[in-house]
C-alpha positions as CSV (number, residue, x, y, z in Angstrom):
1,M,13.6,0.1,-8.1
2,L,13.2,1.0,-4.9
3,R,9.5,2.2,-3.6
4,L,8.7,3.8,-0.4
5,Q,5.7,2.7,1.4
6,K,3.2,5.4,1.2
7,I,1.6,4.1,5.1
8,V,2.0,1.5,7.6
9,V,-0.9,-0.6,9.1
10,M,-1.1,-2.2,12.4
11,S,-3.5,-5.1,11.3
12,T,-5.1,-6.6,8.2
13,T,-8.4,-4.8,9.4
14,D,-6.5,-1.6,8.8
15,A,-5.1,-2.6,5.7
16,E,-8.5,-3.3,4.3
17,Y,-9.8,-0.1,5.7
18,V,-7.7,2.1,3.5
19,V,-8.2,0.0,0.6
20,V,-12.0,0.1,1.1
21,T,-11.3,4.3,1.5
22,K,-9.2,4.4,-1.9
23,V,-11.3,2.6,-4.1
24,C,-14.5,4.4,-2.4
25,K,-12.4,7.5,-4.1
26,E,-12.4,5.7,-7.2
27,L,-16.3,4.8,-7.4
28,I,-16.9,8.4,-6.4
29,W,-14.8,9.4,-9.7
30,L,-16.1,7.1,-11.7
31,K,-19.7,8.3,-10.9
32,N,-19.1,11.8,-11.6
33,F,-17.4,10.7,-14.9
34,M,-20.3,8.9,-16.1
35,K,-22.3,11.9,-14.7
36,E,-20.4,14.1,-17.4
37,L,-21.3,11.6,-20.2
38,D,-24.9,12.1,-19.2
39,K,-25.1,8.3,-17.9
40,E,-27.0,8.5,-14.9
41,H,-26.3,5.3,-12.4
42,K,-27.5,4.5,-8.9
43,S,-25.3,4.9,-6.1
44,P,-22.3,2.2,-6.5
45,S,-22.0,-0.7,-4.2
46,L,-18.8,-1.6,-2.7
47,H,-18.4,-5.1,-1.2
48,S,-16.0,-6.1,1.2
49,D,-15.5,-9.7,2.9
50,S,-14.0,-8.1,6.1
51,Q,-16.8,-7.5,8.9
52,S,-14.7,-5.7,11.0
53,T,-14.0,-3.4,8.3
54,L,-17.5,-2.9,7.7
55,D,-18.0,-2.3,11.5
56,L,-15.4,0.2,11.3
57,A,-16.8,1.9,8.3
58,N,-20.3,2.2,9.5
59,N,-19.3,2.9,13.4
60,P,-15.2,4.3,13.5
61,V,-16.1,5.0,17.2
62,Y,-12.6,6.3,18.6
63,H,-10.9,3.9,20.7
64,D,-7.6,2.5,21.3
65,K,-7.3,0.1,18.3
66,I,-7.9,2.5,15.7
67,K,-6.8,6.1,17.0
68,H,-3.9,5.5,14.7
69,I,-5.6,5.5,11.4
70,D,-5.4,9.0,9.9
71,A,-8.3,11.0,9.6
72,Q,-8.5,10.9,5.9
73,Y,-9.1,7.0,5.6
74,H,-12.4,8.0,7.8
75,F,-13.8,9.6,4.8
76,I,-15.3,6.3,4.0
77,H,-17.9,6.6,6.9
78,K,-19.1,10.0,5.7
79,L,-19.7,8.2,2.2
80,L,-21.9,5.6,3.6
81,K,-24.0,7.4,6.0
82,N,-24.7,10.2,3.3
83,G,-25.6,7.3,0.9
84,V,-22.8,7.9,-1.6
85,V,-22.1,4.3,-1.5
86,T,-23.5,1.8,-0.6
Protein backbone atom coordinates (compact mmCIF):
# COMPACT_ATOMS: atom_id res chain seq x y z
CA MET A 1 0.00 0.00 0.00
CA LEU A 2 1.53 3.29 -1.08
CA ARG A 3 1.22 6.36 1.06
CA LEU A 4 2.09 9.88 0.06
CA GLN A 5 4.38 11.90 2.25
CA LYS A 6 2.58 14.61 4.15
CA ILE A 7 5.60 16.90 4.29
CA VAL A 8 9.03 17.13 2.75
CA VAL A 9 11.81 18.69 4.82
CA MET A 10 15.17 20.00 3.80
CA SER A 11 17.26 19.03 6.84
CA THR A 12 17.24 16.95 10.00
CA THR A 13 16.63 20.10 12.03
CA ASP A 14 13.47 20.75 10.04
CA ALA A 15 12.33 17.15 10.50
CA GLU A 16 12.87 17.26 14.25
CA TYR A 17 11.15 20.66 14.46
CA VAL A 18 8.08 19.25 12.74
CA VAL A 19 8.06 16.21 15.03
CA VAL A 20 8.45 18.34 18.17
CA THR A 21 5.52 20.50 17.05
CA LYS A 22 3.32 17.44 16.48
CA VAL A 23 4.29 16.03 19.87
CA CYS A 24 3.36 19.34 21.51
CA LYS A 25 -0.08 19.14 19.94
CA GLU A 26 -0.49 15.65 21.43
CA LEU A 27 0.70 16.89 24.83
CA ILE A 28 -1.89 19.65 24.78
CA TRP A 29 -4.58 17.13 23.91
CA LEU A 30 -3.49 14.86 26.79
CA LYS A 31 -3.36 17.80 29.19
CA ASN A 32 -6.91 18.80 28.28
CA PHE A 33 -8.08 15.19 28.54
CA MET A 34 -6.60 14.88 32.03
CA LYS A 35 -8.26 18.17 32.96
CA GLU A 36 -11.64 16.74 31.91
CA LEU A 37 -10.96 13.80 34.23
CA ASP A 38 -10.19 16.24 37.07
CA LYS A 39 -6.57 15.14 37.10
CA GLU A 40 -4.70 18.45 37.03
CA HIS A 41 -1.01 18.29 36.23
CA LYS A 42 1.70 20.85 35.73
CA SER A 43 2.76 21.87 32.26
CA PRO A 44 4.17 18.90 30.37
CA SER A 45 7.87 18.87 29.60
CA LEU A 46 9.19 18.08 26.18
CA HIS A 47 12.77 16.90 25.76
CA SER A 48 14.79 17.04 22.56
CA ASP A 49 18.42 16.19 22.00
CA SER A 50 18.75 18.53 19.03
CA GLN A 51 20.15 21.88 20.12
CA SER A 52 19.39 23.45 16.74
CA THR A 53 15.74 22.41 17.03
CA LEU A 54 15.51 23.89 20.53
CA ASP A 55 17.15 27.11 19.37
CA LEU A 56 14.72 27.35 16.46
CA ALA A 57 11.74 26.71 18.75
CA ASN A 58 12.84 29.35 21.25
CA ASN A 59 13.77 31.99 18.69
CA PRO A 60 12.28 31.44 15.21
CA VAL A 61 14.01 34.42 13.64
CA TYR A 62 13.09 34.62 10.00
CA HIS A 63 16.07 33.90 7.83
CA ASP A 64 16.88 32.01 4.65
CA LYS A 65 17.41 28.67 6.36
CA ILE A 66 13.86 28.38 7.77
CA LYS A 67 11.75 30.33 5.32
CA HIS A 68 10.48 27.10 3.76
CA ILE A 69 9.00 25.77 7.03
CA ASP A 70 5.24 26.15 7.02
CA ALA A 71 3.84 28.63 9.53
CA GLN A 72 1.82 25.93 11.30
CA TYR A 73 5.02 24.41 12.65
CA HIS A 74 6.00 27.64 14.39
CA PHE A 75 3.13 26.92 16.79
CA ILE A 76 5.66 25.50 19.25
CA HIS A 77 7.28 28.92 19.74
CA LYS A 78 4.00 30.31 21.06
CA LEU A 79 3.57 27.31 23.38
CA LEU A 80 7.03 27.76 24.85
CA LYS A 81 6.60 31.51 25.18
CA ASN A 82 3.27 31.16 27.03
CA GLY A 83 4.52 28.33 29.27
CA VAL A 84 2.00 25.79 28.01
CA VAL A 85 4.89 23.38 27.37
CA THR A 86 8.25 23.60 29.08
